[in-house]
N, C-alpha and C positions, 0 to 999 in steps of 0.2 A: 887693344880691342879691335874687333872687326865686326862688320854688320852681320846680323842674324841671317841665316840662309832664307832666301825668298823675301819678297816684299810683304807689306801688311795685308795679306789676303786670307788670314786664318781666323779673322774675327777679333775685334778689339772692344768688346763690351758694348756692342751696338753701333760701332763706328764704321763698319764696313759694308753693311747690307742695305743701304738706302740709296736712292737716286741723288744725284748732285743737286745742290740748291736747297732752299728752305721749303717749308710745308706748302707755301703758296706758289712754288714753281720757279721763282727767280728772285734774286736779291733786289731787283727794282721794285718788287711788290712789298718790300719790308719797310718798317719804320725808318725815319731819317737817321736816327742814332745808329741803327744797325748798318745802314748803308755807309755811313761815314766810317764806322769801325772796320768794315770790310775793305773800303777803299784805302784805308791806311795800311792794311795788310798787303794789299796788292801793290802799293807803291813803295814798299820797303826795299832798301838795298842791303844785301847780305854779303858776307865774305865769300870769295869766289869758290871755295871748296864745297859750298853747300848748294846743291841743286834742289829747287823747290817748285811745286806746281799745285794747282787746285785739284781737288779730288772729290769723290762722292761724300756728301755730308749726311749725317743721320737726320731722320725726320721725327723720331719718337722721343727724343730727349728734351726738345724745346720747340716752340712755335717757329723759330728761325735758327738756321745753323749754316755755317760756312767752314769748310775743311781744307787744310793744306797737308801735303805729304812731302817730306824732304829726305835727302840722303847726303851724307858727307862723303865726298868722292875725291880720290887721289888718282888721276889718270883714268884707268878703266877699273879701278878697285873701289869697292864700297867699304867705308870704315864704320858707319853707323847709319841707322835710319829711324824715322819716326813720323808721327802724325799729330797735328794740332787742330783742334776743333773749337770754333767760337760759337757759343750758344747764346741766344737772346730770348728772353720772355718779357715783353713790355709790362706785364702785370706784376713782375717780380716773382721770386721763388724763395720760400721760407728757408730751405736748406742752403741756398746760395747767399742769402742776405744781400741781394742785389738783383739787377736785371740782366747781367751778363755773367757768363761762366766760361772759363777756358779748360779744356780737357785734353790730355796728351798721353801718348804712348811713345816711348823711346826704347830701343833695344839694340843690343850688340853682343858679339861673342867675346869671350875672354879666356885666358889661360886657366886650366883647372885649379892651379895653386891659388890664383886670385879668387876664384869662386869659393874656396874654402876659408877665406879670410873672414873671421866673425864680424869685423868692422865694416865689411863691404856694404851692407844695406844702409847703414848710417851715413857712410861717405857718399853713396850715390844720391841719397835724399839731400845731403848738403850741397851737392852740385846744383840741384834745382833751386833751393832756397838761396844759395849764395849767388846764383846768376841773377835772380830777381833783385836781391839786395844791392849787388854791385852796380846795377843800373838805376837804383833809387826808386824802384817800383813798389808801390804799396798794394797788398792783396789781402783778402780775407778768406776765412773758412778753407784753408788748404787741407787737402787730404790725398792719400795715395798709398801705393804699395810698391815695394821693391822685391822682385822675384828672381831667384837664381835657380837654374836647372842644369843638370849634367846628362849627357848622353854617352853611353858606352856601347860598342858594336861587337857583335858575336857572329860566329858561323861564316857565311859568305861575305859578311861585312867587317870581319875582324881586322882587316888591314887598315881600316879607317881609324885615325886617332880619336881619342875621347874628346868631346866638345862640351863646352860650358857656355851658358848664355845668361845675360843679365837683362831684365826688363823693368822699366820704370813706368808705372801708370799713375797719373796724378791729375788733380783738378784744383782750381782756385778761382776766386772771384776778384777780378781786377777792379781797382778803384775807378769810379766814374768821374770824369772831369766835366768841362764846359759842355753844356747841352746834353749831359748824361752819357757822353761818349768816353769810353776808357782809352788809354794810350795803348792801343793794340799793336802799333808799330814797335813800341818799346818792349812789350811782352814777347813779340815775335823775335826780337833781337836777343832777349834773354833766353828764350827757348833754343835759339840757334847756338848760343853760348853753351847751353847744356849739351846739345848734340856734339859740338866740337870737343867738349870735355870728355864725353863718353868715347869719342873717336880717338882721343889722345893728341889732338892738335894743340899747339901752344896758344896761350891767351891772346885774344884779338885786341885787348885794351888793358890799360893799367889797372882798372877796377876789377878785372878778372883774376888778378894774381892771388887774391885772398882765398880763392876756392881750393878746397882740399883736393889733392891728386893722389893717384896710386901708381906705384912703379910697375915694371915688368909688363908693359902692354904688348899684346900680340901684334905682329906685323900685319899689314893690310893683306886681304885676300882678294882674288879676282872675283868679279861679279858672276 
């Protein structure tokens, strides 16, 4: 698999069109639990193939939000990319059944033959749930979609090969720990495991070996 063409600038369900930070303008204005959760994200150590940075966070999904954007990189080649958003509502949210929510978008290109595999959506969803389970992370109210799309080129573009893309959109409620703070560092690590799985990298730890894999990954493409 390879990264989808272009970074996440085409809209991600409200995840791309807001200013960075939370509704109050900065993380420092947020409740202590949210500040601690964000600091855990900022202090996480990731495998070297994953480049990550903070990015604009949505303001309309929750009173407080923090977003990260990442790409799996091999030299000057992107293998997969995605976005992870941490949402916080101190008053709680009925649909979340908690005060925190994690929202993600992960996408990559794949061979057309793989896109036609009827088991592909189930396997992709298992990559997410398996990554969380492998790290012993409890979560509630998981939901999401796995979308595959194909592009075929004609006329002046007919020389381009057909392209297929997989996109995983998901959200889940992390279990809150001491002081009402979830293990955001652990969830970020699991999310990076998902990115690595989509990119076709080997497992980073023994717990990842149980995650289902697919053969025939496309070679990396230049950025």
